Backbone as a chain_set.jsonl record, in Angstrom:
{"seq": "MSYDLFFTSPIISKEQFIKYFKDRPNYKIENDQAFYNNEDTGVYFFFDYNGETFENDNDEVPASVSFNLNYYRPHFFGLEAAPELLNLLNTFQFNILDVQNDGMGDGPFSVEGFLKSWN", "coords": {"N": [[-14.406, -1.988, -5.651], [-11.037, -2.941, -5.273], [-7.435, -2.837, -5.537], [-5.633, -4.469, -3.23], [-2.986, -4.539, -0.949], [-0.973, -6.035, 1.466], [1.192, -5.313, 4.162], [3.057, -7.338, 5.871], [5.069, -8.025, 7.796], [7.918, -6.457, 9.199], [5.917, -5.625, 12.099], [4.893, -2.339, 12.505], [4.814, 0.696, 14.495], [2.146, 3.086, 15.131], [3.215, 5.611, 15.362], [5.602, 5.374, 13.891], [4.497, 4.995, 11.361], [3.125, 7.458, 10.924], [5.301, 9.248, 11.113], [6.804, 8.465, 8.887], [5.118, 9.126, 6.669], [4.399, 11.834, 7.013], [5.957, 14.021, 5.976], [6.174, 13.494, 3.32], [5.822, 14.224, -0.157], [2.618, 15.035, -1.547], [1.027, 13.619, 0.244], [-1.498, 13.282, 2.738], [-2.297, 13.018, 6.073], [-4.81, 11.472, 7.861], [-6.464, 10.49, 10.685], [-5.98, 7.135, 10.826], [-4.91, 6.863, 8.301], [-2.967, 7.41, 5.351], [-3.289, 9.47, 2.806], [-2.685, 9.656, -0.618], [-2.527, 12.065, -3.065], [-2.12, 13.354, -6.092], [-2.354, 16.298, -7.513], [-1.588, 17.208, -10.008], [-1.505, 14.975, -11.721], [-3.781, 13.552, -11.128], [-3.755, 11.163, -9.838], [-4.536, 8.974, -7.18], [-4.441, 7.222, -4.07], [-4.312, 5.139, -1.118], [-2.785, 4.446, 2.099], [-3.317, 2.393, 4.889], [-3.075, 2.407, 8.414], [-3.081, -0.335, 10.44], [-2.701, -1.299, 13.006], [-1.991, -4.266, 14.493], [-3.242, -6.241, 13.036], [-5.296, -6.887, 10.134], [-8.552, -6.983, 8.891], [-9.65, -8.927, 6.3], [-12.02, -9.822, 4.092], [-13.357, -11.302, 6.122], [-11.215, -12.682, 7.206], [-8.458, -12.533, 9.388], [-5.557, -10.757, 8.853], [-2.168, -10.666, 9.598], [-0.962, -7.675, 9.611], [0.446, -4.549, 9.762], [0.247, -2.395, 8.086], [-1.6, -1.482, 5.195], [-2.309, -1.243, 1.676], [-4.252, 0.512, -0.71], [-5.705, 0.734, -3.832], [-7.954, 1.914, -6.054], [-9.705, -0.057, -8.451], [-10.242, 0.06, -12.046], [-8.991, 2.332, -12.916], [-6.785, 4.455, -14.805], [-3.818, 3.096, -16.446], [-1.514, 4.518, -15.677], [-1.888, 5.104, -12.991], [-0.99, 2.905, -11.535], [1.703, 2.989, -12.316], [2.534, 5.334, -11.06], [2.083, 4.701, -8.41], [3.832, 2.584, -7.907], [6.664, 3.352, -7.331], [6.21, 4.565, -4.866], [5.27, 2.47, -3.293], [7.546, 0.812, -3.374], [9.464, 2.401, -2.083], [8.399, 2.554, 0.538], [8.468, -0.171, 1.22], [11.248, -0.638, 1.106], [12.123, 1.068, 3.123], [11.067, 0.011, 5.547], [11.554, -2.678, 5.275], [9.518, -4.537, 4.738], [7.61, -7.592, 4.53], [5.281, -8.9, 2.156], [1.788, -9.438, 1.402], [-0.051, -10.29, -1.259], [-3.16, -10.418, -2.376], [-4.533, -10.578, -4.763], [-5.978, -12.235, -7.641], [-4.077, -12.756, -9.714], [-1.844, -12.02, -8.359], [1.185, -11.387, -6.407], [1.187, -13.048, -4.283], [2.335, -14.402, -1.215], [4.649, -12.56, -0.876], [7.919, -12.331, -2.546], [7.905, -8.718, -2.987], [7.763, -7.144, -6.153], [8.272, -4.604, -8.555], [7.596, -5.207, -11.175], [5.916, -7.452, -10.817], [3.841, -6.257, -9.355], [2.845, -4.344, -11.23], [2.081, -6.035, -13.314], [0.006, -7.501, -12.093], [-1.704, -5.382, -11.363], [-2.381, -4.314, -13.87]], "CA": [[-13.373, -2.974, -5.794], [-9.736, -2.306, -5.219], [-6.215, -3.614, -5.426], [-5.194, -4.389, -1.842], [-1.687, -5.134, -0.669], [-0.751, -6.026, 2.913], [2.583, -5.314, 4.61], [2.816, -8.285, 6.959], [6.058, -7.944, 8.87], [7.673, -6.346, 10.627], [4.815, -4.775, 12.562], [5.405, -1.027, 12.918], [3.918, 1.472, 15.356], [1.438, 4.197, 14.5], [4.153, 6.725, 15.332], [6.482, 5.155, 12.744], [3.668, 5.216, 10.179], [2.92, 8.906, 10.773], [6.597, 9.878, 10.849], [7.197, 8.152, 7.518], [4.292, 9.795, 5.655], [4.044, 13.231, 7.289], [6.674, 15.002, 5.165], [6.294, 13.038, 1.93], [4.983, 15.012, -1.068], [1.296, 14.582, -2.002], [0.323, 12.841, 1.257], [-2.22, 13.929, 3.831], [-2.593, 12.007, 7.087], [-6.05, 11.642, 8.616], [-6.696, 9.333, 11.542], [-5.019, 6.05, 10.602], [-4.707, 6.725, 6.865], [-2.135, 8.351, 4.614], [-3.89, 9.621, 1.478], [-1.839, 10.215, -1.664], [-3.323, 12.723, -4.101], [-1.297, 14.209, -6.933], [-3.284, 17.159, -8.249], [-1.12, 17.376, -11.388], [-1.798, 13.786, -12.53], [-5.071, 12.992, -10.751], [-3.552, 9.864, -9.193], [-4.781, 8.905, -5.74], [-4.502, 5.916, -3.409], [-4.034, 5.365, 0.291], [-2.232, 3.443, 2.986], [-3.975, 2.325, 6.187], [-2.381, 1.82, 9.554], [-4.033, -1.309, 10.967], [-2.302, -1.866, 14.289], [-1.26, -5.519, 14.273], [-3.954, -7.116, 12.096], [-6.261, -6.28, 9.227], [-9.585, -7.95, 8.518], [-9.872, -8.974, 4.861], [-13.007, -10.863, 3.772], [-13.584, -12.066, 7.348], [-9.985, -13.306, 7.666], [-7.515, -11.585, 9.966], [-4.232, -10.798, 8.253], [-1.214, -9.935, 10.441], [-0.372, -6.615, 8.79], [0.263, -3.236, 10.38], [-0.029, -1.417, 7.034], [-2.156, -2.0, 3.948], [-2.351, -0.312, 0.54], [-5.499, 0.395, -1.449], [-5.784, 1.485, -5.086], [-9.209, 1.545, -6.713], [-9.653, -0.602, -9.808], [-10.854, 0.838, -13.127], [-8.262, 3.582, -13.064], [-5.818, 4.318, -15.902], [-2.554, 2.383, -16.25], [-0.505, 5.344, -15.023], [-2.063, 5.081, -11.537], [-0.053, 1.887, -11.064], [3.066, 3.472, -12.53], [2.851, 6.338, -10.039], [2.054, 4.049, -7.097], [4.933, 1.62, -7.765], [7.816, 3.834, -6.559], [5.779, 4.832, -3.489], [5.279, 1.159, -2.635], [8.923, 0.353, -3.263], [10.145, 3.188, -1.053], [7.894, 2.101, 1.839], [9.012, -1.513, 1.442], [12.679, -0.531, 1.387], [12.319, 1.752, 4.401], [10.74, -0.848, 6.683], [11.892, -4.069, 4.962], [8.287, -5.304, 4.895], [7.141, -8.7, 3.71], [3.964, -8.534, 1.626], [0.773, -10.413, 1.012], [-0.81, -9.764, -2.39], [-4.278, -11.364, -2.448], [-5.194, -10.545, -6.07], [-5.935, -13.52, -8.344], [-2.8, -12.885, -10.403], [-0.903, -11.246, -7.563], [2.476, -11.938, -6.02], [1.008, -13.978, -3.166], [2.999, -14.104, 0.048], [5.943, -11.981, -1.17], [8.421, -10.978, -2.339], [7.374, -7.656, -3.835], [8.537, -6.618, -7.281], [7.531, -3.615, -9.336], [7.058, -5.919, -12.333], [4.798, -8.251, -10.339], [2.752, -5.341, -9.013], [2.268, -3.772, -12.44], [1.409, -7.116, -14.029], [-1.248, -7.772, -11.397], [-2.535, -4.173, -11.456], [-2.888, -4.183, -15.232]], "C": [[-12.032, -2.264, -5.862], [-8.611, -3.327, -5.196], [-5.719, -3.399, -4.005], [-3.903, -5.151, -1.659], [-1.438, -4.977, 0.822], [0.737, -6.133, 3.223], [2.612, -6.079, 5.939], [3.836, -8.255, 8.087], [7.267, -7.178, 8.344], [6.432, -5.499, 10.918], [5.424, -3.45, 13.012], [4.361, -0.318, 13.782], [3.226, 2.565, 14.553], [2.358, 5.416, 14.387], [5.123, 6.596, 14.151], [5.752, 5.425, 11.437], [3.514, 6.71, 9.909], [4.226, 9.604, 10.423], [7.035, 9.648, 9.405], [6.433, 9.018, 6.502], [4.16, 11.305, 5.832], [4.739, 14.256, 6.402], [6.845, 14.578, 3.709], [5.349, 13.856, 1.041], [3.69, 14.281, -1.434], [0.53, 13.75, -0.979], [-0.351, 13.746, 2.275], [-2.593, 12.817, 4.813], [-3.861, 12.402, 7.824], [-6.314, 10.361, 9.373], [-5.612, 8.292, 11.289], [-4.743, 5.826, 9.117], [-3.776, 7.81, 6.328], [-2.665, 8.365, 3.188], [-2.887, 10.269, 0.533], [-2.765, 10.805, -2.712], [-2.409, 13.684, -4.851], [-2.23, 15.031, -7.811], [-2.868, 17.334, -9.707], [-1.519, 16.196, -12.271], [-3.175, 13.196, -12.264], [-4.967, 11.649, -10.048], [-3.814, 9.975, -7.699], [-4.832, 7.448, -5.304], [-4.233, 6.176, -1.942], [-3.433, 4.15, 0.963], [-2.992, 3.536, 4.298], [-3.004, 1.818, 7.232], [-3.403, 0.948, 10.273], [-3.734, -1.787, 12.379], [-1.503, -3.127, 14.032], [-1.943, -6.45, 13.282], [-4.926, -6.305, 11.253], [-7.28, -7.341, 8.876], [-9.874, -7.83, 7.027], [-10.812, -10.132, 4.567], [-13.184, -11.841, 4.925], [-12.374, -12.874, 7.811], [-9.105, -12.226, 8.263], [-6.138, -11.823, 9.368], [-3.289, -10.047, 9.189], [-0.465, -8.894, 9.617], [-0.618, -5.264, 9.442], [-0.084, -2.166, 9.363], [-0.642, -2.138, 5.833], [-2.245, -0.863, 2.937], [-3.63, -0.56, -0.228], [-5.468, 1.328, -2.656], [-7.029, 1.012, -5.815], [-8.957, 0.994, -8.111], [-10.347, 0.359, -10.769], [-10.29, 2.251, -13.168], [-7.242, 3.372, -14.185], [-4.52, 3.633, -15.468], [-1.561, 3.204, -15.43], [-0.708, 5.462, -13.51], [-1.09, 4.07, -10.929], [1.392, 2.326, -11.212], [3.477, 4.488, -11.47], [2.882, 5.728, -8.645], [3.285, 3.18, -6.866], [6.136, 2.173, -6.996], [7.465, 4.178, -5.111], [5.766, 3.537, -2.68], [6.705, 0.701, -2.377], [9.676, 1.107, -2.17], [9.699, 2.761, 0.349], [8.469, 0.732, 2.188], [10.498, -1.461, 1.79], [12.959, 0.122, 2.728], [12.127, 0.805, 5.574], [11.086, -2.322, 6.468], [10.697, -5.0, 5.178], [8.278, -6.56, 4.034], [5.749, -8.31, 3.253], [3.066, -9.741, 1.473], [-0.079, -9.735, -0.047], [-1.915, -10.774, -2.677], [-5.02, -11.349, -3.787], [-5.053, -11.905, -6.754], [-4.612, -13.762, -9.054], [-1.702, -12.137, -9.673], [0.362, -12.008, -7.219], [2.372, -12.917, -4.861], [1.69, -13.492, -1.911], [4.45, -13.731, -0.232], [6.771, -12.802, -2.128], [7.785, -9.984, -3.307], [8.326, -7.4, -4.991], [7.655, -5.624, -8.019], [6.876, -4.301, -10.526], [5.826, -6.744, -11.943], [3.584, -7.407, -9.99], [2.071, -4.827, -10.271], [1.546, -4.83, -13.272], [0.039, -7.409, -13.405], [-2.214, -6.592, -11.502], [-3.165, -4.07, -12.836], [-3.844, -5.3, -15.577]], "O": [[-11.898, -1.171, -6.41], [-8.805, -4.502, -4.884], [-5.417, -2.271, -3.616], [-3.746, -6.268, -2.153], [-1.667, -3.905, 1.381], [1.453, -6.937, 2.626], [2.245, -5.546, 6.987], [3.465, -8.449, 9.244], [7.587, -7.258, 7.158], [5.968, -4.747, 10.061], [6.362, -3.435, 13.809], [3.186, -0.687, 13.795], [3.653, 2.922, 13.456], [2.277, 6.167, 13.415], [5.432, 7.586, 13.488], [6.316, 6.012, 10.514], [3.747, 7.17, 8.792], [4.257, 10.457, 9.536], [7.581, 10.553, 8.773], [7.035, 9.575, 5.583], [3.834, 11.996, 4.868], [4.141, 15.29, 6.103], [7.571, 15.221, 2.952], [4.218, 14.148, 1.432], [3.679, 13.062, -1.607], [-0.53, 13.218, -1.307], [0.149, 14.815, 2.623], [-3.144, 11.792, 4.413], [-3.978, 13.513, 8.341], [-6.382, 9.28, 8.788], [-4.435, 8.563, 11.524], [-4.382, 4.719, 8.716], [-3.791, 8.955, 6.78], [-2.51, 7.393, 2.45], [-2.309, 11.309, 0.849], [-3.679, 10.134, -3.192], [-1.979, 14.701, -4.307], [-2.827, 14.506, -8.75], [-3.719, 17.586, -10.56], [-1.837, 16.386, -13.445], [-3.688, 12.427, -13.077], [-5.987, 11.055, -9.697], [-3.385, 10.922, -7.04], [-5.214, 6.563, -6.07], [-3.955, 7.31, -1.555], [-3.541, 3.017, 0.495], [-3.283, 4.635, 4.771], [-2.208, 0.915, 6.973], [-4.466, 1.428, 10.669], [-4.471, -2.624, 12.901], [-0.44, -3.067, 13.413], [-1.304, -7.352, 12.741], [-5.32, -5.195, 11.612], [-6.914, -8.482, 8.592], [-10.288, -6.776, 6.546], [-10.452, -11.293, 4.766], [-13.165, -13.056, 4.73], [-12.502, -13.681, 8.732], [-9.009, -11.126, 7.718], [-5.623, -12.941, 9.377], [-3.571, -8.903, 9.546], [0.552, -9.202, 8.997], [-1.767, -4.876, 9.652], [-0.649, -1.133, 9.724], [-0.252, -3.257, 5.5], [-2.254, 0.314, 3.297], [-4.053, -1.705, -0.386], [-5.239, 2.531, -2.532], [-7.143, -0.166, -6.154], [-8.117, 1.5, -8.855], [-10.958, 1.343, -10.353], [-11.002, 3.223, -13.418], [-6.875, 2.235, -14.483], [-4.179, 3.599, -14.286], [-0.848, 2.659, -14.588], [0.211, 5.88, -12.806], [-0.443, 4.356, -9.922], [2.216, 2.068, -10.334], [4.627, 4.505, -11.032], [3.632, 6.191, -7.785], [3.737, 3.053, -5.728], [6.6, 1.509, -6.069], [8.318, 4.095, -4.228], [6.197, 3.51, -1.527], [7.028, 0.251, -1.277], [10.443, 0.507, -1.417], [10.529, 2.622, 1.247], [8.905, 0.503, 3.316], [10.947, -2.177, 2.685], [13.928, -0.232, 3.4], [12.938, 0.794, 6.5], [10.928, -3.13, 7.382], [10.835, -6.096, 5.722], [8.861, -6.59, 2.95], [5.099, -7.48, 3.887], [3.512, -10.887, 1.422], [-0.746, -8.736, 0.223], [-1.64, -11.869, -3.167], [-6.031, -12.036, -3.936], [-4.109, -12.644, -6.474], [-4.079, -14.87, -9.0], [-0.741, -11.673, -10.288], [0.58, -13.128, -7.683], [3.362, -13.55, -4.494], [1.632, -12.308, -1.58], [5.369, -14.471, 0.117], [6.35, -13.899, -2.496], [7.2, -10.372, -4.319], [9.545, -7.435, -4.825], [6.438, -5.791, -8.093], [5.726, -4.011, -10.853], [4.818, -6.736, -12.649], [2.447, -7.777, -10.284], [0.845, -4.869, -10.369], [0.508, -4.546, -13.869], [-0.958, -7.547, -14.113], [-3.412, -6.787, -11.708], [-4.352, -3.77, -12.958], [-4.366, -5.342, -16.691]]}, "num_chains": 1, "name": "protein.A"}
């Protein structure tokens, strides 16, 4: 089980995805994923490049990028992920879809909303 967040528009290219993550600290790009792993804190999560759509529970979501953070991790995982999410959102001006029960729904993103839902 995981916390999943979808970046619905604009749709970006795989080249834009790779260019964004390739020089960011703690990221490793493999295939269509950017893995974040901070060896000092133990925090990890990843972003997927989905093309134009992502299949979530048999529904297609128009989202070129998605975020995944495993549940049952300490509170500080969310605290470390929040600025990474915010920077990506600010760079591409993404709209979001947060499908968690207590999530933000169909945007807008806020750090407070993310942390409330994550916790």
